[in-house]
A tleap script that builds the chain and sets N, CA, C and O, in Angstrom:
source leaprc.protein.ff14SB
mol = sequence {
  NSER ILE LYS GLU GLY MET GLN VAL PRO SER
  THR THR GLU LEU SER LYS PHE TYR LYS ILE
  ASN PRO ALA THR VAL LEU LYS GLY VAL ASN
  ILE LEU VAL ASP LYS GLU ILE LEU PHE LYS
  LYS ARG GLY ILE GLY MET PHE VAL SER LYS
  GLY ALA LYS GLU ILE ILE LYS ASN GLY ARG
  LYS GLU ASN PHE LYS GLU VAL TYR LEU LYS
  ASP LEU ILE GLY GLU ALA LYS LYS LEU GLY
  ILE THR LYS GLU GLU LEU LEU ASP MET ILE
  SER ASP PHE LYS GLU CGLU
}
set mol.1.N position { -5.580 -12.957 0.661 }
set mol.1.CA position { -4.912 -11.564 0.540 }
set mol.1.C position { -5.789 -10.763 -0.279 }
set mol.1.O position { -6.554 -11.248 -1.112 }
set mol.2.N position { -5.666 -9.476 -0.023 }
set mol.2.CA position { -6.470 -8.372 -0.638 }
set mol.2.C position { -5.632 -7.905 -1.782 }
set mol.2.O position { -4.473 -7.549 -1.571 }
set mol.3.N position { -6.160 -7.885 -3.009 }
set mol.3.CA position { -5.470 -7.443 -4.114 }
set mol.3.C position { -5.751 -5.949 -4.448 }
set mol.3.O position { -6.659 -5.330 -3.891 }
set mol.4.N position { -4.947 -5.410 -5.366 }
set mol.4.CA position { -5.191 -3.978 -5.820 }
set mol.4.C position { -6.484 -3.805 -6.252 }
set mol.4.O position { -7.001 -4.689 -6.936 }
set mol.5.N position { -7.155 -2.703 -5.932 }
set mol.5.CA position { -8.552 -2.508 -6.360 }
set mol.5.C position { -9.600 -3.009 -5.542 }
set mol.5.O position { -10.759 -2.623 -5.689 }
set mol.6.N position { -9.247 -3.889 -4.644 }
set mol.6.CA position { -10.294 -4.612 -3.860 }
set mol.6.C position { -10.599 -3.627 -2.479 }
set mol.6.O position { -9.790 -2.844 -1.982 }
set mol.7.N position { -11.734 -3.843 -2.095 }
set mol.7.CA position { -12.227 -3.149 -0.896 }
set mol.7.C position { -11.582 -3.752 0.375 }
set mol.7.O position { -11.516 -4.980 0.429 }
set mol.8.N position { -11.138 -3.078 1.320 }
set mol.8.CA position { -10.650 -3.598 2.582 }
set mol.8.C position { -11.767 -3.605 3.708 }
set mol.8.O position { -12.690 -2.791 3.671 }
set mol.9.N position { -11.664 -4.425 4.576 }
set mol.9.CA position { -12.655 -4.406 5.723 }
set mol.9.C position { -12.693 -2.981 6.414 }
set mol.9.O position { -11.700 -2.254 6.405 }
set mol.10.N position { -13.772 -2.652 6.956 }
set mol.10.CA position { -13.861 -1.407 7.681 }
set mol.10.C position { -13.144 -1.420 9.050 }
set mol.10.O position { -12.948 -2.452 9.690 }
set mol.11.N position { -12.766 -0.170 9.446 }
set mol.11.CA position { -12.108 -0.105 10.795 }
set mol.11.C position { -12.694 -0.853 11.808 }
set mol.11.O position { -11.967 -1.455 12.597 }
set mol.12.N position { -14.033 -0.908 11.911 }
set mol.12.CA position { -14.778 -1.651 12.950 }
set mol.12.C position { -14.538 -3.081 12.753 }
set mol.12.O position { -14.210 -3.765 13.723 }
set mol.13.N position { -14.680 -3.635 11.509 }
set mol.13.CA position { -14.398 -4.993 11.233 }
set mol.13.C position { -13.045 -5.445 11.675 }
set mol.13.O position { -12.845 -6.450 12.357 }
set mol.14.N position { -12.133 -4.624 11.231 }
set mol.14.CA position { -10.672 -4.906 11.620 }
set mol.14.C position { -10.467 -4.814 13.092 }
set mol.14.O position { -9.732 -5.631 13.647 }
set mol.15.N position { -11.035 -3.925 13.723 }
set mol.15.CA position { -10.910 -3.790 15.211 }
set mol.15.C position { -11.477 -5.007 15.988 }
set mol.15.O position { -10.890 -5.485 16.959 }
set mol.16.N position { -12.619 -5.469 15.518 }
set mol.16.CA position { -13.246 -6.757 16.083 }
set mol.16.C position { -12.440 -7.906 15.759 }
set mol.16.O position { -12.148 -8.685 16.667 }
set mol.17.N position { -12.028 -8.120 14.533 }
set mol.17.CA position { -11.239 -9.292 14.087 }
set mol.17.C position { -9.915 -9.359 14.871 }
set mol.17.O position { -9.651 -10.420 15.437 }
set mol.18.N position { -9.126 -8.406 14.951 }
set mol.18.CA position { -7.793 -8.307 15.607 }
set mol.18.C position { -7.816 -8.048 16.994 }
set mol.18.O position { -6.798 -8.147 17.678 }
set mol.19.N position { -9.037 -7.686 17.502 }
set mol.19.CA position { -9.266 -7.352 18.993 }
set mol.19.C position { -8.357 -6.154 19.368 }
set mol.19.O position { -7.632 -6.242 20.358 }
set mol.20.N position { -8.375 -5.042 18.608 }
set mol.20.CA position { -7.720 -3.912 19.044 }
set mol.20.C position { -8.510 -2.729 18.802 }
set mol.20.O position { -9.427 -2.717 17.981 }
set mol.21.N position { -8.136 -1.628 19.574 }
set mol.21.CA position { -8.797 -0.309 19.722 }
set mol.21.C position { -9.153 0.133 18.269 }
set mol.21.O position { -8.315 0.081 17.369 }
set mol.22.N position { -10.355 0.546 18.088 }
set mol.22.CA position { -10.746 1.222 16.737 }
set mol.22.C position { -9.850 2.419 16.487 }
set mol.22.O position { -9.487 2.616 15.327 }
set mol.23.N position { -9.471 3.208 17.413 }
set mol.23.CA position { -8.613 4.380 17.133 }
set mol.23.C position { -7.265 3.920 16.650 }
set mol.23.O position { -6.726 4.567 15.752 }
set mol.24.N position { -6.640 2.814 17.183 }
set mol.24.CA position { -5.411 2.276 16.660 }
set mol.24.C position { -5.495 1.859 15.196 }
set mol.24.O position { -4.622 2.126 14.370 }
set mol.25.N position { -6.732 1.112 14.914 }
set mol.25.CA position { -6.980 0.807 13.492 }
set mol.25.C position { -7.001 2.088 12.541 }
set mol.25.O position { -6.335 2.193 11.511 }
set mol.26.N position { -7.826 2.988 13.026 }
set mol.26.CA position { -7.982 4.180 12.249 }
set mol.26.C position { -6.513 4.868 11.985 }
set mol.26.O position { -6.227 5.340 10.884 }
set mol.27.N position { -5.696 4.877 12.995 }
set mol.27.CA position { -4.372 5.392 12.726 }
set mol.27.C position { -3.575 4.666 11.781 }
set mol.27.O position { -2.867 5.264 10.970 }
set mol.28.N position { -3.646 3.401 11.832 }
set mol.28.CA position { -3.048 2.597 10.808 }
set mol.28.C position { -3.555 2.735 9.449 }
set mol.28.O position { -2.776 2.784 8.498 }
set mol.29.N position { -4.801 2.800 9.309 }
set mol.29.CA position { -5.474 3.029 8.064 }
set mol.29.C position { -4.989 4.428 7.473 }
set mol.29.O position { -4.585 4.499 6.313 }
set mol.30.N position { -5.043 5.498 8.284 }
set mol.30.CA position { -4.769 6.807 7.756 }
set mol.30.C position { -3.196 6.847 7.354 }
set mol.30.O position { -2.839 7.568 6.422 }
set mol.31.N position { -2.325 6.111 8.027 }
set mol.31.CA position { -0.929 5.974 7.602 }
set mol.31.C position { -0.939 5.342 6.190 }
set mol.31.O position { -0.214 5.816 5.316 }
set mol.32.N position { -1.756 4.266 5.944 }
set mol.32.CA position { -1.673 3.646 4.656 }
set mol.32.C position { -2.311 4.579 3.487 }
set mol.32.O position { -1.912 4.542 2.323 }
set mol.33.N position { -3.303 5.378 3.931 }
set mol.33.CA position { -3.841 6.400 3.044 }
set mol.33.C position { -2.727 7.391 2.654 }
set mol.33.O position { -2.520 7.680 1.476 }
set mol.34.N position { -2.029 7.894 3.657 }
set mol.34.CA position { -1.001 8.974 3.579 }
set mol.34.C position { 0.082 8.395 2.658 }
set mol.34.O position { 0.696 9.145 1.900 }
set mol.35.N position { 0.342 7.007 2.710 }
set mol.35.CA position { 1.498 6.517 1.922 }
set mol.35.C position { 0.995 6.027 0.396 }
set mol.35.O position { 1.745 5.504 -0.428 }
set mol.36.N position { -0.355 6.291 0.204 }
set mol.36.CA position { -1.068 6.054 -1.032 }
set mol.36.C position { -1.183 4.518 -1.283 }
set mol.36.O position { -1.245 4.065 -2.426 }
set mol.37.N position { -1.210 3.740 -0.172 }
set mol.37.CA position { -1.430 2.293 -0.414 }
set mol.37.C position { -2.925 2.003 -0.285 }
set mol.37.O position { -3.370 1.023 -0.883 }
set mol.38.N position { -3.731 2.764 0.439 }
set mol.38.CA position { -5.102 2.665 0.408 }
set mol.38.C position { -5.784 4.041 -0.046 }
set mol.38.O position { -5.182 5.095 0.156 }
set mol.39.N position { -6.909 4.028 -0.594 }
set mol.39.CA position { -7.629 5.139 -0.816 }
set mol.39.C position { -9.178 5.102 -0.516 }
set mol.39.O position { -9.823 4.055 -0.581 }
set mol.40.N position { -9.716 6.304 -0.189 }
set mol.40.CA position { -11.096 6.317 0.202 }
set mol.40.C position { -12.090 6.513 -0.922 }
set mol.40.O position { -11.857 7.407 -1.735 }
set mol.41.N position { -13.128 5.800 -1.043 }
set mol.41.CA position { -14.307 6.117 -1.852 }
set mol.41.C position { -15.380 6.612 -0.984 }
set mol.41.O position { -15.991 5.812 -0.275 }
set mol.42.N position { -15.660 7.857 -0.978 }
set mol.42.CA position { -16.597 8.620 0.024 }
set mol.42.C position { -17.929 7.743 -0.003 }
set mol.42.O position { -18.548 7.460 -1.029 }
set mol.43.N position { -18.258 7.370 1.258 }
set mol.43.CA position { -19.618 6.672 1.241 }
set mol.43.C position { -19.517 5.254 0.882 }
set mol.43.O position { -20.508 4.545 1.059 }
set mol.44.N position { -18.375 4.724 0.370 }
set mol.44.CA position { -18.350 3.284 0.049 }
set mol.44.C position { -17.352 2.489 0.939 }
set mol.44.O position { -17.647 1.379 1.382 }
set mol.45.N position { -16.104 3.125 1.197 }
set mol.45.CA position { -15.074 2.629 2.019 }
set mol.45.C position { -13.780 2.612 1.524 }
set mol.45.O position { -13.522 3.450 0.660 }
set mol.46.N position { -12.869 1.814 1.889 }
set mol.46.CA position { -11.404 1.850 1.624 }
set mol.46.C position { -11.129 0.916 0.621 }
set mol.46.O position { -11.726 -0.160 0.576 }
set mol.47.N position { -10.183 1.276 -0.269 }
set mol.47.CA position { -9.781 0.184 -1.372 }
set mol.47.C position { -8.188 0.393 -1.422 }
set mol.47.O position { -7.570 1.382 -1.029 }
set mol.48.N position { -7.674 -0.778 -2.001 }
set mol.48.CA position { -6.185 -1.017 -2.141 }
set mol.48.C position { -5.912 -0.226 -3.460 }
set mol.48.O position { -6.589 -0.451 -4.463 }
set mol.49.N position { -4.920 0.695 -3.447 }
set mol.49.CA position { -4.580 1.460 -4.577 }
set mol.49.C position { -3.805 0.506 -5.577 }
set mol.49.O position { -3.225 -0.531 -5.257 }
set mol.50.N position { -3.905 1.076 -6.911 }
set mol.50.CA position { -3.209 0.386 -7.876 }
set mol.50.C position { -1.632 0.856 -7.709 }
set mol.50.O position { -1.276 2.033 -7.682 }
set mol.51.N position { -0.808 -0.222 -7.609 }
set mol.51.CA position { 0.672 0.026 -7.382 }
set mol.51.C position { 0.979 -0.052 -5.909 }
set mol.51.O position { 2.065 0.321 -5.466 }
set mol.52.N position { -0.034 -0.566 -5.111 }
set mol.52.CA position { 0.266 -0.552 -3.657 }
set mol.52.C position { 1.411 -1.560 -3.307 }
set mol.52.O position { 2.287 -1.271 -2.491 }
set mol.53.N position { 1.364 -2.670 -3.917 }
set mol.53.CA position { 2.471 -3.746 -3.725 }
set mol.53.C position { 3.794 -3.104 -3.977 }
set mol.53.O position { 4.704 -3.253 -3.161 }
set mol.54.N position { 3.946 -2.412 -5.039 }
set mol.54.CA position { 5.222 -1.687 -5.452 }
set mol.54.C position { 5.681 -0.682 -4.438 }
set mol.54.O position { 6.855 -0.520 -4.104 }
set mol.55.N position { 4.548 0.040 -3.936 }
set mol.55.CA position { 4.904 1.119 -2.937 }
set mol.55.C position { 5.435 0.471 -1.650 }
set mol.55.O position { 6.412 0.953 -1.076 }
set mol.56.N position { 4.801 -0.615 -1.195 }
set mol.56.CA position { 5.225 -1.354 -0.072 }
set mol.56.C position { 6.668 -1.964 -0.185 }
set mol.56.O position { 7.461 -1.965 0.756 }
set mol.57.N position { 6.933 -2.487 -1.441 }
set mol.57.CA position { 8.200 -3.189 -1.798 }
set mol.57.C position { 9.306 -1.973 -1.724 }
set mol.57.O position { 10.349 -2.164 -1.099 }
set mol.58.N position { 9.094 -0.924 -2.270 }
set mol.58.CA position { 10.070 0.212 -2.403 }
set mol.58.C position { 10.304 0.671 -0.929 }
set mol.58.O position { 11.458 0.918 -0.577 }
set mol.59.N position { 9.277 0.797 -0.056 }
set mol.59.CA position { 9.530 1.155 1.302 }
set mol.59.C position { 10.327 0.180 2.108 }
set mol.59.O position { 11.144 0.572 2.941 }
set mol.60.N position { 10.107 -1.053 1.876 }
set mol.60.CA position { 10.868 -2.123 2.517 }
set mol.60.C position { 12.377 -2.011 2.103 }
set mol.60.O position { 13.293 -2.100 2.919 }
set mol.61.N position { 12.544 -1.814 0.803 }
set mol.61.CA position { 13.890 -1.688 0.283 }
set mol.61.C position { 14.622 -0.604 0.870 }
set mol.61.O position { 15.799 -0.735 1.206 }
set mol.62.N position { 13.939 0.523 1.016 }
set mol.62.CA position { 14.554 1.683 1.797 }
set mol.62.C position { 14.916 1.462 3.218 }
set mol.62.O position { 15.932 1.929 3.733 }
set mol.63.N position { 14.007 0.703 3.850 }
set mol.63.CA position { 14.217 0.301 5.219 }
set mol.63.C position { 15.370 -0.664 5.215 }
set mol.63.O position { 16.197 -0.576 6.122 }
set mol.64.N position { 15.498 -1.547 4.312 }
set mol.64.CA position { 16.610 -2.579 4.423 }
set mol.64.C position { 17.910 -1.635 4.237 }
set mol.64.O position { 18.865 -1.850 4.983 }
set mol.65.N position { 17.986 -0.668 3.340 }
set mol.65.CA position { 19.081 0.002 3.208 }
set mol.65.C position { 19.433 0.750 4.396 }
set mol.65.O position { 20.581 0.629 4.823 }
set mol.66.N position { 18.537 1.575 5.047 }
set mol.66.CA position { 18.741 2.402 6.210 }
set mol.66.C position { 19.127 1.513 7.435 }
set mol.66.O position { 19.991 1.901 8.222 }
set mol.67.N position { 18.487 0.322 7.596 }
set mol.67.CA position { 18.670 -0.366 8.822 }
set mol.67.C position { 19.733 -1.486 8.700 }
set mol.67.O position { 20.734 -1.515 9.415 }
set mol.68.N position { 19.464 -2.368 7.786 }
set mol.68.CA position { 20.461 -3.586 7.705 }
set mol.68.C position { 21.764 -3.243 7.151 }
set mol.68.O position { 22.790 -3.656 7.693 }
set mol.69.N position { 21.793 -2.477 6.052 }
set mol.69.CA position { 23.058 -2.026 5.456 }
set mol.69.C position { 23.874 -1.188 6.212 }
set mol.69.O position { 25.099 -1.315 6.192 }
set mol.70.N position { 23.226 -0.223 6.971 }
set mol.70.CA position { 23.874 0.736 7.859 }
set mol.70.C position { 24.600 -0.112 8.979 }
set mol.70.O position { 25.768 0.105 9.302 }
set mol.71.N position { 23.892 -0.993 9.486 }
set mol.71.CA position { 24.375 -1.899 10.497 }
set mol.71.C position { 25.541 -2.837 10.089 }
set mol.71.O position { 26.505 -3.058 10.822 }
set mol.72.N position { 25.366 -3.374 8.845 }
set mol.72.CA position { 26.254 -4.346 8.200 }
set mol.72.C position { 27.566 -3.511 8.022 }
set mol.72.O position { 28.619 -3.926 8.506 }
set mol.73.N position { 27.506 -2.382 7.355 }
set mol.73.CA position { 28.678 -1.548 7.008 }
set mol.73.C position { 29.362 -1.055 8.287 }
set mol.73.O position { 30.590 -1.048 8.360 }
set mol.74.N position { 28.621 -0.660 9.253 }
set mol.74.CA position { 29.244 -0.162 10.549 }
set mol.74.C position { 30.007 -1.304 11.320 }
set mol.74.O position { 31.018 -1.093 11.990 }
set mol.75.N position { 29.457 -2.452 11.166 }
set mol.75.CA position { 30.064 -3.662 11.753 }
set mol.75.C position { 31.421 -4.052 11.050 }
set mol.75.O position { 32.471 -4.333 11.628 }
set mol.76.N position { 31.205 -4.016 9.734 }
set mol.76.CA position { 32.345 -4.312 8.839 }
set mol.76.C position { 33.445 -3.305 9.147 }
set mol.76.O position { 34.581 -3.771 9.223 }
set mol.77.N position { 33.292 -2.048 9.329 }
set mol.77.CA position { 34.201 -1.066 9.635 }
set mol.77.C position { 35.011 -1.361 10.786 }
set mol.77.O position { 36.240 -1.286 10.827 }
set mol.78.N position { 34.129 -1.751 11.853 }
set mol.78.CA position { 34.745 -2.004 13.217 }
set mol.78.C position { 35.690 -3.196 13.061 }
set mol.78.O position { 36.706 -3.277 13.750 }
set mol.79.N position { 35.375 -4.072 12.205 }
set mol.79.CA position { 36.204 -5.331 12.009 }
set mol.79.C position { 37.416 -5.150 10.963 }
set mol.79.O position { 38.209 -6.062 10.729 }
set mol.80.N position { 37.471 -4.019 10.424 }
set mol.80.CA position { 38.472 -3.699 9.384 }
set mol.80.C position { 38.186 -4.399 8.063 }
set mol.80.O position { 39.109 -4.737 7.322 }
set mol.81.N position { 37.036 -4.595 7.799 }
set mol.81.CA position { 36.727 -5.282 6.547 }
set mol.81.C position { 36.457 -4.159 5.452 }
set mol.81.O position { 35.623 -3.269 5.619 }
set mol.82.N position { 37.231 -4.288 4.341 }
set mol.82.CA position { 37.103 -3.226 3.340 }
set mol.82.C position { 35.862 -3.412 2.539 }
set mol.82.O position { 35.284 -4.498 2.570 }
set mol.83.N position { 35.433 -2.454 1.849 }
set mol.83.CA position { 34.300 -2.615 0.905 }
set mol.83.C position { 34.401 -3.694 -0.006 }
set mol.83.O position { 33.445 -4.432 -0.245 }
set mol.84.N position { 35.716 -3.840 -0.619 }
set mol.84.CA position { 35.864 -4.904 -1.540 }
set mol.84.C position { 35.711 -6.304 -0.958 }
set mol.84.O position { 35.147 -7.216 -1.563 }
set mol.85.N position { 36.268 -6.420 0.294 }
set mol.85.CA position { 36.079 -7.710 0.959 }
set mol.85.C position { 34.668 -8.040 1.331 }
set mol.85.O position { 34.212 -9.183 1.341 }
set mol.86.N position { 33.980 -6.894 1.651 }
set mol.86.CA position { 32.407 -7.065 2.026 }
set mol.86.C position { 31.714 -7.636 0.778 }
set mol.86.O position { 30.948 -8.597 0.841 }
set mol.87.N position { 32.048 -6.941 -0.452 }
set mol.87.CA position { 31.321 -7.362 -1.645 }
set mol.87.C position { 31.659 -8.750 -2.029 }
set mol.87.O position { 30.814 -9.506 -2.508 }
set mol.88.N position { 32.910 -9.095 -1.820 }
set mol.88.CA position { 33.375 -10.455 -2.157 }
set mol.88.C position { 32.569 -11.528 -1.198 }
set mol.88.O position { 32.112 -12.579 -1.647 }
set mol.89.N position { 32.458 -11.135 0.146 }
set mol.89.CA position { 31.769 -12.026 1.070 }
set mol.89.C position { 30.304 -12.194 0.550 }
set mol.89.O position { 29.776 -13.305 0.583 }
set mol.90.N position { 29.678 -11.148 0.094 }
set mol.90.CA position { 28.224 -11.155 -0.309 }
set mol.90.C position { 28.112 -11.952 -1.609 }
set mol.90.O position { 27.159 -12.712 -1.777 }
set mol.91.N position { 29.060 -11.796 -2.525 }
set mol.91.CA position { 29.098 -12.580 -3.750 }
set mol.91.C position { 29.345 -14.108 -3.497 }
set mol.91.O position { 28.767 -14.964 -4.167 }
set mol.92.N position { 30.154 -14.379 -2.583 }
set mol.92.CA position { 30.454 -15.885 -2.272 }
set mol.92.C position { 29.567 -16.458 -1.351 }
set mol.92.O position { 29.699 -17.650 -1.071 }
set mol.93.N position { 28.572 -15.700 -0.777 }
set mol.93.CA position { 27.618 -16.132 0.255 }
set mol.93.C position { 26.705 -17.095 -0.526 }
set mol.93.O position { 26.249 -16.814 -1.634 }
set mol.94.N position { 26.465 -18.267 0.136 }
set mol.94.CA position { 25.507 -19.300 -0.462 }
set mol.94.C position { 24.361 -19.506 0.605 }
set mol.94.O position { 24.577 -19.757 1.790 }
set mol.95.N position { 23.173 -19.375 0.057 }
set mol.95.CA position { 21.942 -19.449 0.881 }
set mol.95.C position { 21.808 -21.013 1.140 }
set mol.95.O position { 22.102 -21.856 0.292 }
set mol.96.N position { 21.377 -21.269 2.281 }
set mol.96.CA position { 21.155 -22.715 2.829 }
set mol.96.C position { 19.728 -22.993 2.619 }
set mol.96.O position { 19.253 -24.076 2.959 }
savepdb mol mol.pdb
quit
């Protein structure tokens, strides 16, 4: 795994390794730069930003809320499950 501050492979290397179009790799890298997960050192390459792991984790939490919780709450409403009942179900849930 690549840690914060480490250099990431070039778009060419990523393209060859994953056997995907270099333009697709570049789009992905640019998204990561826009999200401040990667940063460019001119003439040197791309590096993982400090705090990148936290940025990714926060993004996943937001996605969890927007996708999973929205669906969960919507389904609970359809079934007539109250907020309190839902919270009780979550509290009582045991992972296997």
